[in-house]
C-alpha positions, 0 to 999 in steps of 0.5 A: 592062751590067746592066739596072737591076733587077739594077744597083740591087742593087749599089753602084759598087764591086760593079758595078766588080768584075763589069765587071773580071772580065766584060771579060776574058771578052767574046766575040763570037758569030755569029747563030744558034749555040749558046753552050752546048748541053744536057749540057755542063759548067756555065759559070757565068753569061753577061751579054748585052751586045749582040744577042738570044739564046734559051734552048731545049731540043730533041728528037732530031728537031730540034723545039725549044722556045724557053724565053725570049729574052735581050736586052741586059742580061740574065743567063743562068744556065749552071750553077754550084754542084753542077750537073753539066751544063746542062739546056738550050741557049742560042743566039744569035739575032743577032750577040751580044756576050756576057761569059761569067763562069765558075764560079771567077770567080763564086765569087771574086766572091760570096765577096768581095761579098755583094751580088753573090751577092744580085743573081745570086739575083735573076736566077735568081728573075727567070728563074723568074718568067718561066718560070711566065708563059710556061707559063701562056702556052702552057697557057691562052691562045688562039694570038691571045692567046699571040702578043699577049703575047709581042710585048707582053713583048718590046716592053716589055723592048726599049723599057723603056716600059710605057704608050706605044706606039712601035717597037723592033728585032725580029729574031724570025722567025715560026719563032721565035715558033712555037717559043716559043708552041707553034704551027706557023709557018702558025698564027703567020702567020695570028695576026700577020695578025689582029693587024695587021688589028686595027691592034695591031701592024706588023712590017716590016724587022726592026722591031715597031711597036706603035701602042697598047700598052694595046690589046695588053696587053688583047689578050694579058692582059699584066701586066709585074709578073713582068718585071725591068726 
């Protein structure tokens, strides 16, 4: 249920306690639906079991900035402790199965099992590391580098590979990529064509193919050191 980088912080009893609580809260969410909206009361943590989701913020006119993508095994912070309300929204991209663990259950778990507190803190810190990398991507990389970096990150996270190429499921649209990189869909389309021309990627039938991961990493100035795996 958890990514190895999170699970390694827990022993078998901790994982069993977490899974017991999570099993009571599992629900299915259809594609392209909000799971929590900015301004909602805090709801603890969500563990993505199946499917893809995203964190985002939106302006009143509907313009959206995707803050990160959530893949199976990711832990999404949805407000805990003294938070008065959610400061961003979380939405499904594909059909999602999610365990949404509320604040009372979180308090019970972390009070009785200190490794779970450390693991949740680790998840929040991992989220912050990714946000800093995304900020660098938006502020300093060219459009070509931004898309290459995001595709490389997505491939590594979805496949667990850091060296070799291959293929992974890829349900993101060009609008999703635009909202994640601060580009227009037209600019994203041109950039994807350039990456295909350079034989760095192929995207078809909701599949991302990366023939040469090292070349894609170089194109996006990508390092995986910030990623939980």
